[in-house]
RODO-2510 file (C-alpha; in nm, 4 decimals, decimal comma):
residues 338
     n   res          X          Y          Z
     1     m     8,4593    10,9277    11,0764
     2     s     8,5584    11,1933    11,3256
     3     t     8,8926    11,1831    11,4862
     4     t     8,8215    11,4176    11,7721
     5     e     8,7220    11,1473    12,0267
     6     h     8,9707    10,9230    12,1702
     7     k     9,0029    10,6098    12,0147
     8     n     9,2468    10,3115    12,0800
     9     l     9,4288    10,1239    11,8149
    10     l     9,2028     9,8277    11,8401
    11     d     8,8582     9,9970    11,8975
    12     p     8,6256     9,8818    11,6100
    13     g     8,5643    10,1293    11,3311
    14     f     8,7594    10,2523    11,0285
    15     e     8,9392    10,5721    11,0780
    16     l     8,9999    10,7640    10,7338
    17     t     9,1686    11,0876    10,8350
    18     l     9,5517    11,1169    10,8520
    19     r     9,5320    11,4486    11,0177
    20     p     9,5799    11,5068    11,3091
    21     m     9,8095    11,2006    11,2878
    22     r     9,7653    10,9688    11,5967
    23     y    10,0283    10,7209    11,5224
    24     p    10,3174    10,9011    11,3206
    25     d    10,5576    10,6043    11,3748
    26     f    10,3649    10,3944    11,1508
    27     y    10,3667    10,6478    10,9143
    28     e    10,7299    10,6871    10,9076
    29     r    10,7629    10,3113    10,8969
    30     y    10,5548    10,3282    10,5751
    31     r    10,7923    10,6019    10,4149
    32     d    11,1146    10,3767    10,5252
    33     a    10,9590    10,0799    10,3456
    34     i    10,8958    10,2936    10,0374
    35     k    11,2846    10,3618    10,0362
    36     n    11,3659     9,9786    10,0375
    37     t    11,2282     9,9050     9,7048
    38     w    11,3632     9,6065     9,4970
    39     t    11,2340     9,3987     9,2000
    40     v    11,2766     9,0221     9,1050
    41     e    11,4426     9,1217     8,7887
    42     e    11,7389     9,2553     8,9808
    43     v    11,8222     8,9010     9,1258
    44     d    12,0558     8,7095     8,8956
    45     l    12,0063     8,3263     8,9422
    46     h    12,2010     8,2111     8,6313
    47     s    12,5099     8,0846     8,8492
    48     d    12,2872     7,8983     9,0628
    49     v    12,2110     7,6388     8,8101
    50     a    12,5618     7,5477     8,7890
    51     d    12,5864     7,5213     9,1586
    52     l    12,2908     7,3123     9,1894
    53     a    12,4686     7,0564     8,9727
    54     k    12,7568     7,0559     9,2464
    55     l    12,5405     6,9688     9,5475
    56     t    12,5447     6,6407     9,7141
    57     p    12,2141     6,4420     9,7289
    58     g    12,1633     6,5501    10,0868
    59     e    12,2114     6,9244     9,9861
    60     q    11,9860     6,8821     9,6915
    61     h    11,7137     6,7385     9,9275
    62     m    11,7640     7,0381    10,1473
    63     i    11,7218     7,2913     9,8524
    64     g    11,4215     7,1026     9,7309
    65     r    11,2321     7,1205    10,0829
    66     l    11,3321     7,4962    10,1227
    67     v    11,1819     7,5983     9,7928
    68     a    10,8765     7,4006     9,8678
    69     f    10,8238     7,5783    10,1892
    70     f    10,9060     7,9255    10,0237
    71     a    10,6363     7,8390     9,7510
    72     t    10,3466     7,8998     9,9889
    73     g    10,4867     8,0737    10,2986
    74     d    10,4412     8,4416    10,2027
    75     s    10,1171     8,3578    10,0478
    76     i     9,9882     8,2467    10,3930
    77     v    10,1255     8,5641    10,5500
    78     s     9,9483     8,7714    10,2723
    79     n     9,6296     8,6240    10,3536
    80     n     9,6394     8,6779    10,7089
    81     l     9,7367     9,0422    10,6415
    82     v     9,4370     9,1139    10,4227
    83     l     9,1950     8,9049    10,6061
    84     t     9,2853     9,0031    10,9715
    85     l     9,5367     9,2875    11,0196
    86     y     9,4007     9,5323    10,8012
    87     k     9,0584     9,4695    10,9089
    88     h     9,1257     9,5284    11,2814
    89     i     9,4074     9,7780    11,3189
    90     n     9,2031    10,0905    11,3153
    91     s     9,4739    10,3496    11,2101
    92     p     9,5085    10,4944    10,8588
    93     e     9,8933    10,5242    10,9229
    94     a     9,9129    10,1695    10,9918
    95     r     9,6944    10,0899    10,7052
    96     l     9,9377    10,2613    10,4796
    97     y    10,2282    10,0467    10,6016
    98     l    10,0225     9,7348    10,5730
    99     s     9,9365     9,8126    10,2127
   100     r    10,3114     9,8435    10,1499
   101     q    10,3727     9,5202    10,3176
   102     l    10,1192     9,3485    10,1087
   103     f    10,3122     9,4696     9,7860
   104     e    10,6410     9,3456     9,9514
   105     e    10,4902     8,9843    10,0271
   106     a    10,3774     8,9971     9,6500
   107     v    10,7336     9,0536     9,5415
   108     h    10,8585     8,7701     9,7602
   109     v    10,5989     8,5403     9,6126
   110     q    10,7081     8,6413     9,2830
   111     f    11,0673     8,5787     9,3920
   112     y    10,9901     8,2170     9,5063
   113     l    10,8073     8,1670     9,1889
   114     t    11,0995     8,2596     8,9791
   115     l    11,3135     8,0529     9,1996
   116     l    11,0890     7,7447     9,1518
   117     d    11,0893     7,7890     8,7848
   118     t    11,4708     7,8021     8,7771
   119     y    11,5495     7,5443     9,0259
   120     l    11,2840     7,2843     8,9247
   121     p    11,2613     7,2861     8,5449
   122     d    11,0390     6,9713     8,5551
   123     p    10,6823     7,0757     8,5749
   124     q    10,5794     6,7929     8,7859
   125     d    10,8533     6,8798     9,0451
   126     r    10,7196     7,2185     9,0638
   127     a    10,3742     7,0819     9,1012
   128     a    10,4722     6,8831     9,3866
   129     a    10,6524     7,1870     9,5544
   130     f    10,3300     7,3776     9,5271
   131     d    10,1585     7,0707     9,7002
   132     a    10,3944     7,0624     9,9849
   133     v    10,1394     7,1964    10,2301
   134     e     9,9506     6,8926    10,1730
   135     e    10,2101     6,6251    10,0755
   136     i    10,5292     6,7052    10,2943
   137     p    10,4621     6,6392    10,6748
   138     s    10,7192     6,8783    10,7978
   139     i    10,5744     7,1613    10,5966
   140     r    10,2195     7,0494    10,6477
   141     e    10,2647     7,0848    11,0244
   142     k    10,4143     7,4474    10,9970
   143     a    10,1101     7,5410    10,7796
   144     q     9,8611     7,3933    11,0157
   145     f    10,0199     7,5967    11,3023
   146     c     9,9440     7,9038    11,0908
   147     f     9,6162     7,8013    10,9850
   148     r     9,5144     7,7326    11,3421
   149     w     9,5838     8,0967    11,4595
   150     m     9,4173     8,2439    11,1353
   151     d     9,1037     8,0622    11,1933
   152     s     9,0863     8,1799    11,5608
   153     v     9,0143     8,5097    11,4572
   154     e     8,8534     8,4849    11,0981
   155     k     8,4950     8,5128    11,1790
   156     i     8,5648     8,8122    11,4332
   157     e     8,4214     9,1126    11,2545
   158     r     8,4811     9,3672    11,5416
   159     l     8,7092     9,3403    11,8333
   160     e     8,4246     9,4367    12,0808
   161     t     8,5463     9,2299    12,3930
   162     k     8,8746     9,1913    12,5692
   163     a     8,8570     8,8204    12,4728
   164     d     8,8430     8,9244    12,0900
   165     r     9,1302     9,1690    12,1145
   166     r     9,3300     8,8879    12,3041
   167     r     9,2535     8,6568    12,0182
   168     f     9,3731     8,9185    11,7651
   169     l     9,7058     8,9824    11,9648
   170     l     9,7757     8,6143    11,9595
   171     n     9,7169     8,6034    11,5823
   172     l     9,9428     8,9141    11,5355
   173     i    10,2230     8,7841    11,7631
   174     c    10,2099     8,4494    11,5832
   175     f    10,2678     8,5749    11,2389
   176     a    10,5478     8,8268    11,3667
   177     a    10,7266     8,6136    11,6140
   178     c    10,6712     8,2687    11,4885
   179     i    10,6122     8,2795    11,1193
   180     e    10,8078     8,5839    11,0019
   181     g    11,0329     8,5888    11,3053
   182     l    11,1085     8,2298    11,3303
   183     f    11,0070     8,0180    11,0467
   184     f    11,1418     8,2301    10,7826
   185     y    11,4681     8,2965    11,0070
   186     g    11,5107     7,9366    11,0123
   187     a    11,4949     7,9062    10,6511
   188     f    11,7196     8,2020    10,5751
   189     a    11,9951     8,0239    10,7941
   190     y    12,0068     7,7366    10,5450
   191     v    12,0349     7,9867    10,2671
   192     y    12,3279     8,1771    10,4121
   193     w    12,4942     7,8322    10,5441
   194     f    12,5164     7,7627    10,1285
   195     r    12,6330     8,1310    10,0948
   196     s    12,9105     8,0926    10,3401
   197     r    13,0399     7,8055    10,1113
   198     g    13,0320     8,0017     9,8152
   199     l    12,7170     7,8575     9,6542
   200     l    12,3824     7,9825     9,5269
   201     h    12,4622     8,3564     9,5105
   202     g    12,1557     8,4514     9,3480
   203     l    11,9414     8,2673     9,6033
   204     a    12,1415     8,4729     9,8599
   205     t    12,1041     8,7918     9,7159
   206     g    11,7272     8,7822     9,6853
   207     t    11,7192     8,6344    10,0569
   208     n    11,9037     8,9440    10,1711
   209     w    11,6293     9,1608    10,0360
   210     v    11,3565     8,9442    10,1579
   211     f    11,5391     8,9329    10,4948
   212     r    11,5371     9,2989    10,5232
   213     d    11,1540     9,3362    10,4261
   214     e    11,0638     9,0454    10,6863
   215     t    11,2489     9,2188    10,9530
   216     m    11,0693     9,5454    10,8998
   217     h    10,7401     9,3664    10,8776
   218     m    10,8246     9,1946    11,2149
   219     n    10,9300     9,5311    11,3779
   220     f    10,6121     9,6918    11,2720
   221     a    10,3928     9,4374    11,4305
   222     f    10,5782     9,4595    11,7664
   223     e    10,5185     9,8239    11,7435
   224     v    10,1670     9,7450    11,7158
   225     v    10,1795     9,5405    12,0144
   226     d    10,3895     9,8119    12,2038
   227     t    10,1075    10,0577    12,1140
   228     v     9,8201     9,8189    12,2452
   229     r    10,0180     9,7415    12,5663
   230     k    10,0225    10,1256    12,6297
   231     e     9,6636    10,1711    12,5514
   232     e     9,5218     9,8655    12,7198
   233     p     9,7605     9,7335    12,9658
   234     d     9,5254     9,4835    13,1292
   235     l     9,5411     9,2786    12,8116
   236     f     9,9099     9,1761    12,8911
   237     d     9,8370     8,9560    13,2012
   238     d    10,0052     8,6200    13,3088
   239     r     9,7603     8,4299    13,0977
   240     l     9,8734     8,6009    12,7654
   241     q    10,2435     8,5594    12,8338
   242     e    10,1762     8,1944    12,9122
   243     q     9,9902     8,1610    12,5832
   244     v    10,2737     8,3326    12,3754
   245     t    10,5324     8,1488    12,5714
   246     d    10,3571     7,8122    12,4784
   247     m    10,2858     7,9215    12,1199
   248     i    10,6736     8,0055    12,0560
   249     k    10,7896     7,6900    12,2005
   250     e    10,5476     7,4890    11,9680
   251     a    10,6837     7,7119    11,6858
   252     v    11,0242     7,6133    11,7784
   253     e    10,9213     7,2427    11,7592
   254     a    10,7476     7,2629    11,4377
   255     e    11,0689     7,4278    11,2724
   256     l    11,2876     7,1704    11,4329
   257     q    11,0847     6,9128    11,2637
   258     f    11,1315     7,0784    10,9387
   259     g    11,5069     7,0952    11,0352
   260     r    11,5394     6,7132    11,0750
   261     d    11,3740     6,6686    10,7582
   262     l    11,6242     6,9082    10,5773
   263     c    11,9443     6,8092    10,7498
   264     g    11,8959     6,4241    10,7979
   265     d    12,1900     6,2799    10,9511
   266     g    12,3493     6,6055    10,9226
   267     l    12,5737     6,8128    10,6916
   268     p    12,9108     6,9592    10,7275
   269     g    12,8305     7,2640    10,9424
   270     m    12,4713     7,2153    10,9592
   271     n    12,2710     6,9827    11,1513
   272     t    11,9616     6,9420    11,3762
   273     e    12,1375     7,0191    11,7121
   274     s    12,2905     7,3306    11,5731
   275     m    11,9611     7,4351    11,4280
   276     r    11,7877     7,3695    11,7525
   277     e    12,0301     7,6068    11,9296
   278     y    11,9778     7,8754    11,6675
   279     l    11,5866     7,8455    11,6765
   280     e    11,6060     7,8526    12,0679
   281     c    11,8259     8,1697    12,0524
   282     v    11,5795     8,3451    11,8039
   283     a    11,3062     8,2306    12,0132
   284     d    11,4442     8,4113    12,3262
   285     q    11,4844     8,7218    12,1410
   286     r    11,1306     8,7379    12,0264
   287     l    11,0048     8,6701    12,3696
   288     t    11,2381     8,9349    12,5403
   289     r    11,1223     9,1975    12,2539
   290     l    10,7540     9,1225    12,3477
   291     g    10,8503     9,1979    12,7117
   292     f    10,8416     8,8250    12,8338
   293     p    11,1084     8,6033    12,9895
   294     a    11,3350     8,4264    12,7909
   295     v    11,3085     8,0337    12,8276
   296     y    11,6087     7,8658    12,6512
   297     g    11,9288     8,0531    12,7180
   298     s    12,1011     7,9041    12,4053
   299     s    12,3576     8,0891    12,1971
   300     n    12,3669     8,1406    11,8148
   301     p    12,5840     7,8493    11,6938
   302     f    12,6047     7,9816    11,3305
   303     s    12,8933     8,2432    11,2778
   304     f    12,7758     8,3007    10,9109
   305     m    12,4611     8,4506    11,0490
   306     e    12,6569     8,7468    11,1915
   307     l    12,7009     8,8736    10,8563
   308     q    12,3441     8,9832    10,8584
   309     g    12,4452     9,2646    11,0762
   310     v    12,6205     9,4217    10,7871
   311     q    12,4586     9,7059    10,5837
   312     e    12,5714     9,6159    10,2402
   313     l    12,6086     9,2513    10,1513
   314     t    12,6120     9,2596     9,7437
   315     n    12,9975     9,2605     9,7313
   316     f    13,0390     8,9616     9,9521
   317     f    13,1238     8,7364     9,6654
   318     e    13,2620     9,0300     9,4452
   319     r    12,9490     9,0130     9,2230
   320     r    12,7984     9,3087     9,0509
   321     p    12,6425     9,5189     9,3213
   322     s    12,2449     9,5482     9,3061
   323     a    12,1201     9,8710     9,4452
   324     y    11,8498     9,7684     9,6975
   325     q    11,7759    10,0951     9,8854
   326     v    11,6350    10,3809     9,6635
   327     a    11,7353    10,7303     9,7933
   328     v    11,7721    10,6011    10,1550
   329     e    11,9512    10,8236    10,4051
   330     g    12,1054    10,6730    10,7141
   331     s    12,1317    10,3090    10,7662
   332     v    11,8957    10,0222    10,8101
   333     g    12,0430     9,7641    11,0727
   334     f    11,9107     9,4297    11,2062
   335     d    12,0597     9,4864    11,5617
   336     e    12,0534     9,1625    11,7422
   337     d    11,8046     9,0047    11,5215
   338     f    11,9587     8,7395    11,2925
***
């Protein structure tokens, strides 16, 4: 297809030519992602088995719910990436990045599968974890939230109208801000709460790397949103702001229900009210990044999450360092996103 005529990012079609490069930032994000390569085999979960035996019944319940969510969460993200994002973001540079993202989501799925096999040696327990979307109400609600936004664009073959493009934007924002940027960030907080107490080092190591990947995925999606805003500013009206704000509020409540399930009556340093403050703080960050007003005004109550601003975390528990970045120059920071 010719690239001589001007096309917007969401114009229907399938651009194939990388030169002249229309969106070089997407290409640089792809190159940065290649530098951040890791494998599941680098994660040592042996010490976690002993730690699991030390946990209280409430803590064991929390871990069981976490691995049940992890078992299917990234698979849902991968499906949306293939069925929706790759189809409609009309940029070969962006599709390079999305191809790399799909690989990273596959690594995450493998990590969570390995986690399940290690943490839940009983086949029936593992089967129950994989059925969590159907059997555990707090996880089912989050999955239904995801499926609703996937279903809203699944049958759209071409983004011909503004209404179709708005629906696509809402899907993209949902998966970036709510699923990768809120649901997973909530789950990561539980993992780092265990880490702050010197427990489950293997889980924390793998989560460090997943955390970094997910942050890059989210930032790429936000850059797509920024690009569409520049090209088609009329899509970003008061109605879209209202829809996004309502969507993120709904995501906070769904994740908070999951938190109630995990925390019960509360555990030392982790309870539903603290998680609410954390989720509201993260939600405000997502809204402001999207150019919309914050709605909660909450602060981060978890001091242990501040560690996520540190570039290298592998020596935190004086464990054998695992090199995550491959031939990377400079640094990768999380900025204010925790």
